[in-house]
C-alpha positions in Angstrom: 16.0 -54.6 -38.7 17.1 -56.1 -35.4 18.0 -52.7 -32.7 18.7 -52.6 -29.0 16.0 -50.6 -27.4 15.4 -48.9 -24.3 11.7 -49.2 -23.3 11.7 -46.7 -20.5 13.3 -45.6 -17.3 11.8 -47.5 -14.4 13.7 -50.1 -12.4 12.4 -53.5 -14.4 13.2 -51.6 -17.8 15.9 -53.3 -19.6 17.7 -52.7 -22.9 16.2 -55.8 -25.6 17.4 -57.1 -28.7 13.6 -55.7 -31.1 12.5 -55.9 -34.6 12.3 -52.1 -36.0 11.1 -50.8 -39.5 14.5 -49.3 -41.0 14.6 -45.7 -41.1 14.5 -43.9 -44.3 17.1 -41.5 -45.2 15.6 -37.5 -45.3 17.2 -35.3 -47.8 20.9 -34.7 -46.4 21.6 -38.0 -44.9 22.7 -41.2 -45.9 21.7 -44.8 -44.5 24.4 -46.8 -42.4 23.8 -50.6 -42.4 25.9 -51.0 -39.1 28.3 -53.5 -38.9 30.4 -52.8 -35.3 29.2 -50.1 -32.9 31.2 -49.8 -29.5 30.0 -50.3 -25.6 30.9 -46.6 -24.2 30.4 -45.7 -20.4 28.5 -42.7 -21.3 26.0 -44.8 -23.5 25.1 -47.1 -20.6 24.6 -43.9 -18.3 22.5 -42.5 -20.7 20.6 -46.4 -21.2 19.9 -45.9 -17.7 18.4 -42.5 -17.7 21.7 -41.5 -15.2 23.0 -39.3 -17.9 22.7 -35.5 -18.1 20.8 -35.8 -21.3 17.4 -37.7 -21.1 15.9 -39.0 -24.4 12.8 -39.6 -24.6 12.1 -43.7 -24.4 11.4 -45.8 -26.4 14.5 -45.0 -27.9 18.1 -46.5 -29.5 21.0 -45.8 -27.7 24.9 -45.9 -29.1 27.2 -43.7 -30.1 29.5 -44.6 -32.2 29.4 -46.8 -35.3 31.2 -48.3 -38.6 29.5 -49.8 -41.3 28.4 -49.5 -45.3 26.5 -46.5 -47.0 23.3 -48.4 -47.5 21.4 -45.2 -49.5 21.5 -41.9 -49.9 18.8 -39.7 -49.0 16.9 -37.5 -52.2 18.7 -34.4 -53.7 21.6 -35.3 -51.2 24.8 -33.6 -52.1 27.6 -36.1 -51.2 30.6 -37.7 -52.2 29.9 -40.8 -50.7 27.7 -43.6 -52.6 26.4 -47.0 -51.6 29.1 -49.8 -50.8 31.8 -46.8 -49.0 32.7 -47.8 -45.8 32.4 -45.1 -43.6 32.2 -44.9 -39.7 31.0 -41.8 -37.2 29.3 -40.9 -34.3 25.9 -40.8 -34.1 22.9 -41.4 -31.5 21.5 -44.9 -32.2 24.1 -46.6 -33.5 22.8 -50.2 -31.5 20.6 -50.9 -34.7 21.6 -52.7 -38.3 20.7 -49.2 -39.7 21.2 -45.8 -38.7 20.6 -42.5 -40.8 23.1 -39.6 -40.5 24.0 -36.3 -41.9 26.4 -36.9 -45.2 28.4 -34.1 -43.5 29.2 -36.1 -40.2 29.9 -39.8 -42.3 33.3 -40.3 -42.3 34.6 -42.5 -45.3 37.6 -45.3 -44.7 40.0 -47.0 -46.7 39.4 -50.2 -48.3 40.0 -53.3 -45.9 40.3 -51.2 -42.5 38.9 -53.6 -39.4 35.3 -52.4 -38.8 35.5 -53.7 -35.2 38.5 -51.3 -34.6 37.0 -48.3 -36.9 34.1 -48.3 -34.7 35.6 -47.1 -31.7 38.3 -44.9 -33.3 37.0 -41.8 -34.4 34.7 -41.1 -31.1 37.8 -41.1 -28.6 40.2 -39.5 -30.7 37.6 -37.0 -31.5 37.3 -35.9 -27.8 41.1 -36.2 -27.1 41.8 -34.1 -29.9 38.9 -31.6 -29.3 40.0 -31.6 -25.4 43.9 -31.1 -25.8 44.0 -28.9 -28.8 41.1 -27.0 -29.2 40.1 -26.3 -25.4 43.3 -27.2 -24.0 45.6 -25.3 -26.1 48.5 -27.9 -26.0 51.7 -27.1 -27.7 54.9 -29.2 -27.9 56.9 -29.0 -25.0 54.0 -29.0 -22.2 53.2 -31.1 -19.6 50.2 -33.5 -19.6 48.5 -35.3 -17.2 46.1 -38.0 -18.5 43.8 -39.3 -15.8 42.2 -42.6 -16.4 44.6 -43.2 -19.2 43.6 -46.8 -20.4 40.1 -45.7 -20.8 38.9 -45.2 -24.2 39.5 -41.4 -24.2 42.5 -41.5 -21.8 44.5 -44.0 -24.0 43.5 -41.3 -26.9 44.8 -38.6 -25.2 47.9 -40.4 -24.6 48.9 -41.0 -28.0 47.6 -37.7 -29.3 49.5 -35.8 -26.6 52.6 -37.3 -27.6 52.0 -36.8 -30.9 51.7 -33.2 -30.6 54.7 -33.2 -28.6 53.8 -33.2 -24.9 55.6 -34.9 -21.9 52.7 -37.1 -20.9 52.5 -38.3 -17.4 49.7 -41.3 -17.2 47.4 -42.4 -14.2 46.2 -45.8 -14.2 44.8 -48.3 -11.3 46.4 -51.3 -12.5 49.8 -53.2 -13.7 48.1 -54.3 -17.1 46.2 -50.5 -17.8 49.8 -49.1 -16.8 51.0 -51.1 -18.9 48.6 -50.1 -22.1 49.5 -46.2 -21.1 53.0 -47.2 -21.5 52.6 -48.6 -24.8 50.2 -45.9 -25.8 53.6 -43.5 -25.1 53.3 -42.4 -22.0 56.6 -40.9 -20.6 55.7 -42.5 -17.3 52.8 -43.8 -15.5 52.0 -43.4 -12.0 49.6 -45.9 -9.8 46.8 -44.1 -8.8 45.7 -46.2 -6.3 48.5 -45.0 -4.3 48.1 -42.9 -1.6 50.9 -40.2 -3.1 50.5 -40.6 -6.2 49.7 -36.5 -6.2 53.0 -36.4 -4.8 54.4 -38.0 -7.9 53.2 -36.4 -10.1 54.6 -33.1 -9.1 58.2 -34.4 -8.8 57.7 -35.8 -11.9 56.4 -32.7 -13.6 59.3 -30.7 -11.7 59.0 -26.9 -10.7 56.7 -25.6 -13.4 54.5 -28.7 -12.5 51.5 -29.3 -14.8 50.3 -27.8 -17.6 47.2 -29.7 -18.9 45.2 -32.3 -16.9 43.0 -34.4 -19.0 40.3 -35.7 -16.5 37.9 -38.1 -17.8 37.5 -39.3 -14.2 35.9 -37.0 -11.7 35.6 -37.7 -8.3 38.4 -37.1 -5.5 41.1 -37.7 -8.2 40.3 -33.9 -9.8 41.1 -32.2 -6.3 43.9 -34.2 -6.4 45.3 -33.4 -10.2 44.3 -29.8 -9.8 46.5 -29.2 -7.4 49.6 -30.4 -9.7 48.8 -27.8 -12.4 51.4 -25.1 -12.8 50.7 -21.5 -13.5 48.5 -20.6 -16.0 47.4 -24.3 -16.1 44.2 -25.9 -17.4 42.1 -28.6 -15.8 40.0 -30.4 -19.1 36.8 -31.4 -17.2 35.7 -34.6 -20.1 33.7 -36.6 -17.8 32.9 -38.5 -14.7 33.8 -42.0 -15.6 35.0 -42.3 -11.6 31.2 -42.4 -10.9 31.3 -39.2 -8.7 31.2 -35.4 -9.4 34.5 -33.6 -8.1 34.5 -30.5 -6.1 36.9 -28.0 -6.1 38.0 -25.0 -3.5 37.8 -22.0 -5.8 40.9 -20.5 -4.2 42.8 -22.6 -6.2 42.1 -21.4 -9.7 43.3 -17.9 -8.3 46.5 -19.1 -6.2 47.4 -21.1 -10.3 46.0 -18.6 -12.0 44.6 -21.7 -13.5 41.6 -22.5 -15.6 38.6 -25.7 -15.4 37.5 -26.3 -18.5 34.3 -28.4 -19.6 35.0 -30.6 -22.7 31.3 -31.2 -24.2 32.0 -32.8 -27.7 27.9 -33.2 -27.8 27.2 -29.8 -27.3 30.6 -28.7 -29.9 28.8 -30.7 -32.6 25.5 -29.0 -31.7 26.7 -25.4 -31.9 29.4 -25.2 -34.5 28.6 -28.1 -37.0 31.4 -27.0 -39.4 34.2 -27.2 -37.7 33.0 -30.2 -35.6 32.6 -31.9 -38.8 36.0 -30.9 -39.6 37.8 -32.1 -37.0 35.9 -35.5 -36.9 37.5 -35.8 -40.3 40.9 -34.9 -38.8 40.2 -37.4 -36.2 39.2 -40.3 -38.5 42.4 -39.5 -40.4 44.6 -39.8 -37.2 43.1 -43.5 -36.7 43.7 -44.5 -40.9 47.3 -43.1 -40.5 48.0 -45.4 -37.4 48.8 -42.5 -35.4 45.8 -43.4 -32.7 45.1 -46.9 -32.4 42.2 -47.6 -29.8 42.4 -51.2 -27.8 39.3 -54.0 -28.3 39.6 -56.7 -25.7 36.3 -58.3 -26.6 34.1 -58.3 -30.1 30.4 -59.8 -29.3 27.4 -60.2 -32.0 24.5 -58.3 -30.9 22.8 -61.2 -29.2 25.0 -60.9 -26.6 24.4 -57.7 -25.5 24.2 -58.3 -22.2 27.6 -60.1 -21.5 29.1 -57.3 -23.8 27.8 -54.8 -21.5 28.5 -56.3 -18.3 32.5 -56.8 -19.7 32.1 -52.8 -20.9 31.3 -51.7 -17.2 34.6 -53.9 -15.5 36.6 -51.4 -14.0 39.8 -53.6 -14.3 39.8 -54.6 -18.4 41.5 -52.9 -20.7 40.4 -52.0 -23.9 36.9 -51.8 -25.9 33.8 -54.2 -25.8 32.0 -53.9 -29.4 29.1 -55.4 -31.1 28.6 -56.6 -34.6 25.6 -57.0 -36.6 
């Protein structure tokens, strides 16, 4: 099978397309013939050895896919059958075949576009886990979404609106702000403005922001935390801005506010049954049309270098997908 492989973490190591033997599904697993997979910021960080998890090389990166069930492991009790269209999240997705625990594979209705399905579940899953399970977002709350046109931020805008929150979206360009508006944001703010924090406070009103959804990090984290009202929750999702933010901890006391970590990887490892149920729900949000990812480019795996370069562009709007 064709697969993209990381040979090592040295300066001369780069992701290359290799021919590897296809994996065999173990008991409890199904094998997926991958049709499409997304390229995320975290995927590229992990491939460079710059993420908090460093798999031993050589390894196949990638974390989100869509495809067709190809084989079922001996003795696997599952409702899935060969030929079923599916999607899900799993390390090693940048390959023609991947073996996944059957409980972590989500069936899709016939006719769903596999390029959309490949990038729908992970973002919706992260946003739903963060907003509802970790942030206790409820109807009537004010939600501030940083990086609102990024993959997870875009999903958070849609899910926040569906949960009944008033959504304030922060984005850096007019194209990104337009995408946030189209996703349902009640108001959009230019993150490049010197006074965006004051604009958020004005829009939030005297009660302040209830929940901040932060996949950006860096200086924006401190500024966004300061917009929280009493009892607010700041959800730390990631560091797409390239820096880890710092907070003055007295702010948490003054505001009675909480900094809450959102780590879907550990959630899946520590609470697999809850995680599987939430992933099923997240895929349902996509198949019902309540969450729609933005895809700006679809390229064959042979053009991976081009796809990776596009995925790292700060000004681009929408996901980049590779196909096998």
